[in-house]
N, C-alpha and C positions, 0 to 999 in steps of 0.2 A: 901595227898601229892599233891602239885601243880607243874606242869611243865611249865616252861617258856623258850622261846628261848633267849639265851644269845647272844647279839650283840657284846658286848665288854667285854674283860676280862683283868683285871689289873694283870700283871705278877709280878711286884715288887712295893712295896710301897702301899699307900692308896690314891685313887683318890676320891675327894668329888663329890657331884652332879654337882657343877658348872664346874668342870674340865671335867667330863664325857660329859656334855652338850656341852662344847666348842669343844672337840675333835670330837664329833658326828657332830656338825655343819660344821667343817672343812672337814671331810670325805665326808659328803653329798654334800658340795659345789664342791669338787674336782670331785666327781662322776657325778654331773650335768654338769660340764664344759667339760667333755669328749664327743667327737663326737659319734653319734649313731652307726656308723659303724666302731668303733675303731678296732675291730678284723680284718676287711678286710684291713684297711689302714696300720696298724702296721706291717702286714706280708710283705708288699711290701716296707715299708719305709726304712728298713735297712736289707739288705740281708747278710751282713758280720758282724762278731763280731767286737766290738770296742776295743778289747783287744787282746794281742798276746798270743799264746800258747807256753809256755816255752819248751815243749818237741819238738817243731818244730824248735827251734832256734839252731844255730850252737854253739858249745862249746866255741869257741873263736871268738871275734870280734877285728879287728884291732883298735889301738888307733886313727887312722885317718879315721875310718869308717864314722864318722859324716860329714867329708868333702865330701866324695864320695856319700853320700846319700844312702848307702847300709846298710840294716839292716837285 
């Protein structure tokens, strides 16, 4: 029995060796393009979420709310 570390796993379909090599090259290029201290910079880059939480919205918004700039 041989054990090998699996780097990529195909969830659906059949990927050939060329396709696996291509996706590996893309992933390695993206990882290399990332700054070294990515964890430190990303924590301070965006402190607030870019999406709205639906449970914090009011149940009704006026039809003219877009004019007032109130959301």
